[in-house]
N, C-alpha and C positions, 0 to 999 in steps of 0.2 A: 504493499499499499504505498502511496507516495504521500510524505510529510507536506505540510504547507509551512512556507516561511515562518508563520505567526506561531504554529504550533512548537516549531524546532526553538524558537526562539524563548517560549514559556518552558519548555523542557531544560534549555540550559539555565535559566534563572533559577528554577526549583533545584535545580542540581547543587549550583551555587550556594544557594541557599540552606541546604540541608546539613552540611557540615556545622555551621554555625547553630542552627537549632540542637544536633546532636550535643554540641559543645554545651550549651547552655542548660540542657536537661541533665546532663552529666556531672554537672559541676556541683560540689557538696554545698549543703547548707551550712551559712556560718557559724560556728559552734559559739560564738560569743555574742552575747544579745543584752539589752539594757532597758530597764523599764523607770518611767515616773509616773506619779499619778497623785489624786488627792481624793479622799473619802469624806461625806459628811460625819463619818464617825469610823473610829477603828474600832472594829470587834473582832475578839480573838477566841474561838472557842465558846462564842454567843456572848462574852464578857468585854464592856466598853474598858479599852485601855485608854480613851483619850477624854474620859470623864463627859461622854455624850457629846463630845466636840468633834469638828473637823480635825483631819490630820492629812500630812504631806508623807510621801512614800516614794521609794525608789530602789532600784536593785540592779546587781551585775550578775549574769550567768555565764558559765562555761559548760557545754556539752560535748564532751570527747566522742568520736565516731565508737568507739570501745564500747560505751556505756557509762563508763566514770564520767561524774559530774562534781563541780563546785560553783559556789556562788554566795552571795551575801545580798541582803536585803534589809534596809532601815524603815522606820517610822517615828513621827513625833508620838510622844505619850504624855499623859498626866498623872497616872495613878500613883507613881511611885513620890512623884514630888507632891502631891497632895497628902500624903502619910509625913505628919511631922517629923524633921530630921532626916527624912528618906534621900532626897534629893534625886537625880535624874530626870531627864524630860526627852531622852532618846531611846528606842530598842534597836540594837544591832543584831540583825540574825547572820551567823556564819556556819554553812551546811556543805556536807558534800557526802557522795554516794556513788551506789553503782545500779543500774536499770537496764535489764534483758529480758527477752522473750523465753521463759522456760517451758512452754507448750505452745501449740498454736492457737493463738489469740490470748494467752494468759500472759500478763507481764509480771514479773518480780521487781520491786524497787526498795532497796535496803541503804540505810545511812546513818548520819548523826546530826543534829542541831544544837549550836550553842545560841542560847539567848543571852546577849551580853547589853548590859545597861551600865554605860560608862557614868563613872563617879557616884553611882548609888550607894548609900550607906545605911541601908536597911538592917545588915548583922549587927549595927550599933543602935537601933531602935529596940526597944523593950517589946517582946512577943513577936518578933521577925528575924528570919534568918537573910542571907545574902540573896538578892532578887535574882543574880545571875544562874541559869539553868541549862544543864544539858540533858539531851534525850536521843535516846537510840530509837529507829522507827523501823517498821517493815510494811509493805504495803502490796496487795494484789490486784491487779485490774484484768476485768474480764469484759469484754465490749463496751459499754459506756460506764460500768460499775466498778469501783476502786473500794477496796476495803482496808484500811491502814490502823496499826495500833503502834504507839508511841510510849515510850517508857523512860522516867527521869532516873538517871543514875546520881542525880543531887537533890537537894531540897528542891520542891519546885514553886518558883515564881513568888520566894519569901516565905513560904509556908514553913513552919518550924517542924523539924522531924518527919519531912514529908518525902524523904528519898524512897524510891521504887513507886513511886505514884504513876497510874496509867492513863491514857487516853486512846479510846477505840470510837472510830467513826468511819460510816459508810456514805460516799458521794457518787453522785451519777451525773453525767454529763449529756445530754441529748441533743443532737444537732438538729434543729428547727429549720436548716436553710437559709439562705440568705444572710449568712453571717451570724445568724441568731442561735444562741444555746440556753437551753433551761438547766438547771443544778439544784436538784434537792438534795438534802445532806441532813443527817444526824448523827450526834456525837454524845458521847459519855464520858465526862472526866472523873477519876476516883481521886481523892488526895489522901494518901496514906496517913492514918491516924487521927484524921479530921474528917468525921464523917457529915459534918455541916457543911464541907466545903465542897462535895462531890456533888454533882447535877448533870442533868442532860440538856443539851444545846439542839437548836435545828434552824434550819434556813431553807429558802427557796429563792434563787439568784435567775434572774433573767437579763442576759447582756447580748450587746450587739457589736460585732467588729465592724468598724469602719477603716478597713486596710490597715490595721495596726492600731488604731485608736479605737479602745473599747469602751462602751458605756455601759454600766450594770445599775441593776436596782434589786436588793435584795430584802426580804422579809425575813429578820433574824430574832430568836428568843430562847428563851431558858426556863427551867423550872428550879433556877438556884435559890438559896436562901437569900430574901430580902435585906435581912440584918448583915449577914458576912459578907454579902457582895454591894452594900452601900457605899458609895463615895465618901471620904473623910473629909472632903471639902464641903460637901452640901447635902448629905444624907440620902441623895437619890439613889435609887436602885441601878446597877450598872447592866443588870441581865434583862431589863424589860424589852417586851417586844416591841419593835421599832422597823423602819425602813431606812435602809442605808443606800445611798448612792454612789456612784465611783466613776472616776474618768481615768484611765491608764492609757498611756502611750507605751508600746513596745516597737524598739530599733535596734 
């Protein structure tokens, strides 16, 4: 069959373009990523870390192709400074671990996380221990569901004699299409030797990704003890049900 000059020119153009497309598709993802954001309130495991006020946040992550990863993340906080003599208005998380597929569709993630509160003086305050906390964690993910257990090898967030406390949670991430995800979550925090501090938290988050800029809205709540988890600054319950709105940019 005789080829027309136009068809021949088109074929040559496509042939020239294919190597470029192949190189682009084969290029590995950048292992280094950054994120910055703000939330109307910083909730961690359902409890407000920012006295029901807004917080600024940001982090850096490195994920190697082998499955090993390290990272750091920080947020402004108020709960330590609200305790007379506690000091510290920033939380810095340092973490690292290994993530791999152990069976078809089943992913294992294990690692450690150190919560650092620079300049915190809780250990010098009667009734408190050092706020700095280290946890080991392990998680299994299958499809959209992840189950995770975190175990403290130190006192937990300033609670005296709370070493070996644990937190178990289950979170799902459902892709709704068009960059939207729905994430239900439930978790239970057990504080060793302080039963009044143990509680269950829950949340439902709807997020929309605008090409790396993520807008989220989450309904968050707990059944925590209203006296134990009351703010020392104003007496308000830090685990009440509320709506948290966040904006985060990843690049």
